[in-house]
C-alpha positions in Angstrom: 0.1 0.0 0.0 1.3 3.3 -1.0 0.2 6.8 -1.0 2.2 9.3 -2.9 2.1 13.1 -3.4 2.9 14.5 -6.8 2.5 18.1 -8.2 -1.0 19.2 -8.6 -2.6 18.6 -11.9 -5.2 21.0 -13.4 -8.8 19.9 -12.9 -10.8 19.8 -16.1 -10.0 22.6 -18.6 -7.6 24.8 -16.9 -9.3 24.9 -13.5 -8.1 24.5 -10.1 -6.5 21.2 -8.8 -8.9 19.0 -7.0 -8.3 17.9 -3.5 -5.1 17.6 -1.8 -2.1 18.6 -3.8 -1.1 15.6 -5.8 -2.5 13.0 -3.6 -2.3 9.4 -5.2 -3.7 6.2 -3.5 -2.5 3.0 -4.7 -5.0 0.4 -4.6 -4.7 -3.1 -3.6 -2.0 -5.5 -2.8 1.5 -5.7 -4.3 0.2 -7.5 -7.4 -2.4 -4.9 -8.0 0.2 -2.1 -7.4 2.3 -3.4 -10.2 -0.7 -3.3 -12.6 -0.9 0.4 -11.9 -4.2 0.3 -9.9 -4.3 4.1 -8.5 -6.8 6.6 -7.7 -5.1 9.8 -8.8 -7.9 12.3 -7.7 -9.5 11.0 -4.5 -11.7 13.9 -3.6 -13.0 14.1 -7.2 -13.8 10.3 -7.1 -15.5 10.8 -3.8 -17.7 13.6 -5.3 -18.6 11.4 -8.3 -19.5 8.4 -5.9 -21.7 10.7 -3.7 -23.6 12.0 -6.9 -24.0 8.4 -8.2 -25.4 7.4 -4.8 -27.8 10.2 -5.0 -28.9 9.4 -8.6 -29.3 5.7 -7.8 -31.6 6.5 -4.7 -33.7 8.7 -6.9 -34.1 6.0 -9.6 -35.3 3.4 -6.9 -37.7 5.9 -5.1 -41.4 5.7 -5.5 -42.4 8.1 -8.2 -39.4 7.5 -10.5 -40.4 7.9 -14.1 -38.9 8.1 -17.8 -37.9 11.8 -17.4 -36.1 11.0 -14.3 -34.3 8.1 -16.1 -33.3 10.6 -18.8 -31.9 12.9 -16.3 -30.2 10.2 -14.5 -28.6 9.0 -17.8 -27.1 12.4 -18.3 -25.7 12.5 -14.7 -24.4 8.9 -15.0 -22.5 9.7 -18.0 -21.0 12.7 -16.4 -20.1 10.8 -13.3 -18.7 8.1 -15.5 -16.3 10.6 -17.0 -15.3 12.1 -13.9 -14.5 8.6 -12.5 -12.4 8.0 -15.7 -10.4 11.2 -15.0 -9.9 10.2 -11.3 -8.3 6.9 -11.8 -5.3 5.4 -13.4 -5.4 4.1 -17.0 -5.8 0.3 -16.0 -8.7 1.3 -13.9 -10.2 3.6 -16.5 -10.0 0.9 -19.0 -12.0 -1.4 -16.6 -14.6 1.4 -16.3 -15.0 1.7 -20.2 -15.4 -2.0 -20.5 -17.6 -2.8 -17.4 -19.6 0.5 -17.5 -20.4 1.8 -21.0 -22.0 5.2 -21.5 -26.0 5.0 -20.8 -28.2 6.1 -23.8 -30.5 8.7 -22.5 -33.6 6.9 -23.9 -32.7 3.6 -22.3 -35.6 3.7 -20.0 -36.0 3.6 -16.2 -35.2 -0.3 -15.9 -31.9 0.2 -17.8 -30.9 3.3 -15.9 -31.6 1.5 -12.6 -29.5 -1.5 -13.6 -26.6 0.7 -15.1 -26.5 2.8 -12.0 -26.6 0.1 -9.6 -23.8 -1.8 -11.4 -21.7 1.3 -11.5 -22.4 2.2 -7.8 -21.3 -1.5 -7.0 -18.0 -1.2 -8.8 -17.2 2.3 -7.3 -18.4 1.1 -3.7 -15.6 -1.5 -3.9 -13.1 1.0 -5.2 -14.0 3.6 -2.5 -13.7 0.9 0.2 -10.3 0.1 -1.0 -9.2 3.6 -1.3 -10.6 4.5 2.3 -9.0 1.3 3.8 -5.6 2.5 2.2 -5.9 5.9 3.5 -6.8 4.7 7.0 -4.0 2.4 7.1 -1.5 5.2 6.1 -2.9 7.4 8.8 -2.4 4.6 11.3 1.4 4.2 10.1 1.9 7.8 10.2 0.6 8.1 13.7 2.7 5.1 14.9 5.9 6.7 13.2 5.1 9.9 15.2 4.6 11.9 12.0 1.2 13.3 12.7 0.7 16.0 15.4 -0.9 14.6 18.5 -4.4 15.9 17.7 -4.5 14.3 14.4 -3.5 10.8 15.7 -6.0 8.0 15.7 -7.6 7.3 19.0 -5.7 5.2 21.5 -2.2 6.6 20.1 0.1 8.6 22.1 3.5 9.6 20.8 5.2 6.6 22.0 2.3 4.0 22.4 1.2 1.0 20.4 -2.4 0.7 19.4 -4.7 0.3 22.3 -6.0 -3.2 22.8 -8.8 -3.9 20.4 -7.8 -1.4 17.8 
Protein backbone atom coordinates (compact mmCIF):
# COMPACT_ATOMS: atom_id res chain seq x y z
CA UNK A 1 0.00 0.00 0.00
CA UNK A 2 1.37 3.34 -0.98
CA UNK A 3 0.19 6.89 -0.92
CA UNK A 4 2.23 9.36 -2.93
CA UNK A 5 2.15 13.08 -3.38
CA UNK A 6 2.82 14.55 -6.79
CA UNK A 7 2.61 18.09 -8.15
CA UNK A 8 -0.99 19.24 -8.60
CA UNK A 9 -2.64 18.55 -11.94
CA UNK A 10 -5.19 20.92 -13.45
CA UNK A 11 -8.81 20.01 -12.88
CA UNK A 12 -10.81 19.83 -16.06
CA UNK A 13 -10.04 22.58 -18.54
CA UNK A 14 -7.60 24.87 -16.81
CA UNK A 15 -9.45 24.96 -13.48
CA UNK A 16 -8.08 24.48 -10.01
CA UNK A 17 -6.51 21.23 -8.88
CA UNK A 18 -8.93 18.90 -7.12
CA UNK A 19 -8.36 17.78 -3.57
CA UNK A 20 -5.11 17.62 -1.68
CA UNK A 21 -2.19 18.62 -3.81
CA UNK A 22 -1.14 15.60 -5.86
CA UNK A 23 -2.43 12.87 -3.51
CA UNK A 24 -2.42 9.47 -5.24
CA UNK A 25 -3.71 6.33 -3.54
CA UNK A 26 -2.36 3.01 -4.78
CA UNK A 27 -5.12 0.42 -4.64
CA UNK A 28 -4.77 -3.18 -3.55
CA UNK A 29 -1.95 -5.54 -2.76
CA UNK A 30 1.49 -5.71 -4.35
CA UNK A 31 0.15 -7.52 -7.44
CA UNK A 32 -2.50 -4.88 -8.09
CA UNK A 33 0.05 -2.16 -7.35
CA UNK A 34 2.29 -3.49 -10.11
CA UNK A 35 -0.66 -3.24 -12.51
CA UNK A 36 -0.89 0.46 -11.76
CA UNK A 37 -4.25 0.52 -9.98
CA UNK A 38 -4.35 4.03 -8.53
CA UNK A 39 -6.83 6.70 -7.58
CA UNK A 40 -5.20 9.83 -8.92
CA UNK A 41 -7.82 12.29 -7.68
CA UNK A 42 -9.46 10.94 -4.50
CA UNK A 43 -11.67 13.95 -3.75
CA UNK A 44 -12.94 14.11 -7.32
CA UNK A 45 -13.77 10.39 -7.18
CA UNK A 46 -15.49 10.80 -3.83
CA UNK A 47 -17.73 13.55 -5.25
CA UNK A 48 -18.61 11.38 -8.26
CA UNK A 49 -19.41 8.44 -5.98
CA UNK A 50 -21.71 10.55 -3.77
CA UNK A 51 -23.51 11.98 -6.81
CA UNK A 52 -24.04 8.50 -8.27
CA UNK A 53 -25.34 7.32 -4.89
CA UNK A 54 -27.93 10.11 -4.90
CA UNK A 55 -28.95 9.39 -8.51
CA UNK A 56 -29.32 5.70 -7.71
CA UNK A 57 -31.54 6.51 -4.72
CA UNK A 58 -33.74 8.72 -6.89
CA UNK A 59 -34.08 6.01 -9.51
CA UNK A 60 -35.20 3.49 -6.90
CA UNK A 61 -37.59 5.87 -5.10
CA UNK A 62 -41.32 5.73 -5.54
CA UNK A 63 -42.40 8.03 -8.30
CA UNK A 64 -39.33 7.56 -10.50
CA UNK A 65 -40.34 8.03 -14.13
CA UNK A 66 -38.93 8.05 -17.66
CA UNK A 67 -38.06 11.75 -17.47
CA UNK A 68 -36.11 11.04 -14.28
CA UNK A 69 -34.37 8.19 -16.09
CA UNK A 70 -33.28 10.57 -18.87
CA UNK A 71 -31.87 13.02 -16.30
CA UNK A 72 -30.18 10.12 -14.50
CA UNK A 73 -28.58 8.94 -17.75
CA UNK A 74 -27.08 12.39 -18.34
CA UNK A 75 -25.75 12.52 -14.80
CA UNK A 76 -24.50 8.92 -15.01
CA UNK A 77 -22.48 9.72 -18.12
CA UNK A 78 -20.96 12.80 -16.46
CA UNK A 79 -20.14 10.80 -13.31
CA UNK A 80 -18.60 8.05 -15.44
CA UNK A 81 -16.36 10.61 -17.13
CA UNK A 82 -15.36 12.06 -13.74
CA UNK A 83 -14.48 8.58 -12.49
CA UNK A 84 -12.39 7.83 -15.58
CA UNK A 85 -10.45 11.08 -15.05
CA UNK A 86 -9.92 10.31 -11.34
CA UNK A 87 -8.20 6.94 -11.70
CA UNK A 88 -5.19 5.40 -13.43
CA UNK A 89 -5.31 4.14 -17.01
CA UNK A 90 -5.76 0.43 -16.08
CA UNK A 91 -8.74 1.21 -13.87
CA UNK A 92 -10.15 3.64 -16.43
CA UNK A 93 -10.06 0.89 -19.03
CA UNK A 94 -11.96 -1.36 -16.63
CA UNK A 95 -14.63 1.34 -16.29
CA UNK A 96 -14.89 1.71 -20.06
CA UNK A 97 -15.39 -2.04 -20.48
CA UNK A 98 -17.68 -2.72 -17.51
CA UNK A 99 -19.67 0.52 -17.52
CA UNK A 100 -20.37 1.78 -21.03
CA UNK A 101 -22.15 5.13 -21.44
CA UNK A 102 -25.88 5.03 -20.85
CA UNK A 103 -28.21 6.00 -23.70
CA UNK A 104 -30.54 8.75 -22.53
CA UNK A 105 -33.49 6.88 -24.06
CA UNK A 106 -32.65 3.55 -22.42
CA UNK A 107 -35.57 3.74 -19.99
CA UNK A 108 -36.07 3.50 -16.25
CA UNK A 109 -35.17 -0.19 -15.84
CA UNK A 110 -31.92 0.14 -17.79
CA UNK A 111 -30.97 3.30 -15.87
CA UNK A 112 -31.60 1.50 -12.57
CA UNK A 113 -29.48 -1.50 -13.55
CA UNK A 114 -26.66 0.60 -14.98
CA UNK A 115 -26.48 2.98 -12.02
CA UNK A 116 -26.64 0.12 -9.53
CA UNK A 117 -23.86 -1.74 -11.35
CA UNK A 118 -21.67 1.34 -11.48
CA UNK A 119 -22.34 2.06 -7.84
CA UNK A 120 -21.32 -1.49 -6.91
CA UNK A 121 -18.02 -1.08 -8.75
CA UNK A 122 -17.39 2.36 -7.23
CA UNK A 123 -18.34 1.13 -3.73
CA UNK A 124 -15.59 -1.48 -3.97
CA UNK A 125 -13.05 1.06 -5.20
CA UNK A 126 -14.01 3.57 -2.50
CA UNK A 127 -13.74 0.91 0.21
CA UNK A 128 -10.25 0.01 -1.01
CA UNK A 129 -9.20 3.65 -1.18
CA UNK A 130 -10.53 4.50 2.28
CA UNK A 131 -8.90 1.39 3.74
CA UNK A 132 -5.57 2.45 2.25
CA UNK A 133 -5.94 5.99 3.60
CA UNK A 134 -6.88 4.74 7.08
CA UNK A 135 -3.90 2.38 7.10
CA UNK A 136 -1.58 5.17 6.03
CA UNK A 137 -2.86 7.43 8.80
CA UNK A 138 -2.33 4.65 11.32
CA UNK A 139 1.26 4.13 10.13
CA UNK A 140 1.97 7.88 10.22
CA UNK A 141 0.72 8.05 13.80
CA UNK A 142 2.82 5.02 14.71
CA UNK A 143 5.89 6.68 13.25
CA UNK A 144 5.07 9.92 15.14
CA UNK A 145 4.61 11.84 11.89
CA UNK A 146 1.16 13.16 12.74
CA UNK A 147 0.60 15.95 15.28
CA UNK A 148 -0.91 14.62 18.56
CA UNK A 149 -4.39 16.01 17.77
CA UNK A 150 -4.47 14.19 14.43
CA UNK A 151 -3.48 10.76 15.75
CA UNK A 152 -6.06 7.94 15.68
CA UNK A 153 -7.77 7.23 19.04
CA UNK A 154 -5.70 5.17 21.47
CA UNK A 155 -2.38 6.48 20.16
CA UNK A 156 0.12 8.57 22.04
CA UNK A 157 3.48 9.61 20.72
CA UNK A 158 5.14 6.49 22.16
CA UNK A 159 2.34 3.95 22.38
CA UNK A 160 1.28 1.03 20.32
CA UNK A 161 -2.40 0.76 19.33
CA UNK A 162 -4.78 0.39 22.24
CA UNK A 163 -6.09 -3.16 22.75
CA UNK A 164 -8.84 -3.98 20.29
CA UNK A 165 -7.73 -1.37 17.78
